[in-house]
C-alpha positions in Angstrom: 17.1 -5.6 -18.2 14.2 -3.1 -18.1 14.5 0.1 -16.2 12.3 0.2 -13.1 10.8 3.6 -13.4 8.4 5.3 -11.1 6.3 7.8 -13.1 3.6 10.0 -11.5 0.9 7.8 -12.8 2.4 4.9 -10.8 2.2 6.7 -7.5 -0.6 7.6 -5.1 -0.5 11.4 -4.9 -3.8 12.6 -3.3 -4.7 12.2 0.3 -8.0 10.7 -0.6 -6.2 7.9 -2.5 -4.2 7.0 0.6 -7.3 7.1 2.8 -9.3 4.9 0.5 -6.5 2.3 0.2 -6.2 2.3 4.0 -9.9 2.2 4.8 -11.1 -0.2 2.2 -7.9 -2.2 1.5 -6.5 -5.3 3.2 -3.8 -4.8 5.8 -0.6 -6.9 5.9 1.6 -6.0 8.9 5.3 -6.8 8.6 8.3 -6.4 10.9 9.4 -3.1 9.3 6.5 -1.9 7.2 2.7 -2.2 7.0 1.3 -2.9 3.5 -2.3 -1.9 2.6 -3.6 -3.3 -0.7 -6.8 -2.0 -2.3 -7.5 -3.9 -5.5 -8.7 -1.8 -8.4 -9.6 -2.2 -12.1 -8.5 1.2 -13.2 -6.2 0.0 -15.9 -3.2 1.8 -14.3 -1.4 -1.2 -13.0 0.0 -1.1 -9.5 0.2 2.3 -7.9 2.4 2.8 -4.9 2.1 5.3 -2.0 4.6 5.7 0.8 4.2 7.1 4.3 7.1 7.8 6.7 5.8 9.8 9.6 7.5 11.6 12.5 6.7 8.5 14.6 9.6 6.8 12.8 12.0 9.6 13.5 11.9 13.3 14.3 14.9 13.9 12.2 14.1 14.8 8.6 17.3 13.3 7.1 16.5 9.9 8.6 12.9 9.9 7.3 14.2 11.0 3.8 16.7 8.1 3.8 14.0 5.7 4.6 11.6 7.2 2.1 14.3 6.8 -0.7 14.8 3.2 0.3 11.1 2.4 0.2 10.7 4.3 -3.1 13.4 2.1 -4.6 11.7 -1.1 -3.3 8.4 0.2 -4.7 10.0 0.5 -8.1 11.5 -2.9 -8.1 8.4 -4.7 -6.7 6.1 -2.8 -9.0 7.9 -4.3 -12.0 7.2 -7.8 -10.6 3.5 -7.1 -9.8 0.9 -9.4 -11.3 -2.2 -7.5 -10.2 -3.8 -4.1 -10.5 -4.0 -2.4 -7.1 -3.3 0.7 -5.1 -0.9 0.0 -2.3 0.4 2.0 0.7 3.6 1.2 2.4 3.8 2.6 5.9 7.2 2.6 7.6 7.3 1.3 11.2 9.9 2.8 13.7 11.9 -0.4 13.5 12.5 0.2 9.8 15.0 3.0 10.7 17.4 0.5 12.1 16.9 -2.1 9.4 19.3 -2.7 6.6 18.1 -2.3 3.0 18.3 -6.1 2.6 16.0 -6.6 5.6 13.5 -4.0 4.3 13.6 -5.7 0.9 12.9 -9.2 2.3 10.1 -8.0 4.5 8.4 -6.1 1.7 8.8 -8.9 -0.7 7.3 -11.3 1.8 4.3 -9.0 2.2 3.9 -8.7 -1.5 3.8 -12.4 -1.9 1.4 -12.8 1.0 -0.9 -10.2 -0.5 -0.8 -12.1 -3.8 0.7 -9.2 -5.7 3.6 -11.2 -6.9 4.0 -14.8 -8.1 5.8 -16.8 -5.5 8.4 -18.0 -7.9 9.5 -14.4 -8.9 12.1 -12.5 -7.0 13.9 -9.2 -7.0 17.3 -9.1 -8.6 
């Protein structure tokens, strides 16, 4: 089994990268997250950006927990990606009450809907 790493080159870091993906990318709303996909040909593979705002929760420890869960999902789903793109996962307030399995199913469904993952492939 390969290690699902999340190096700096695999993440969206700068604000302009997030804004470009949101403004010019395609939006896929889910029950717990919103996925923005901006297809690129940069040669860097799939790059992931996460947003968990205070709209989700005013408590930092709750936002951090959700951020860790989404980061883990980003690692797993990045390993299964079939396209090069910049994606942004934005947490919805409902995601705070969701279990990790529910978040994973919702995110995986959105990845397949966006065509980032072959429909036969699944997370382990």
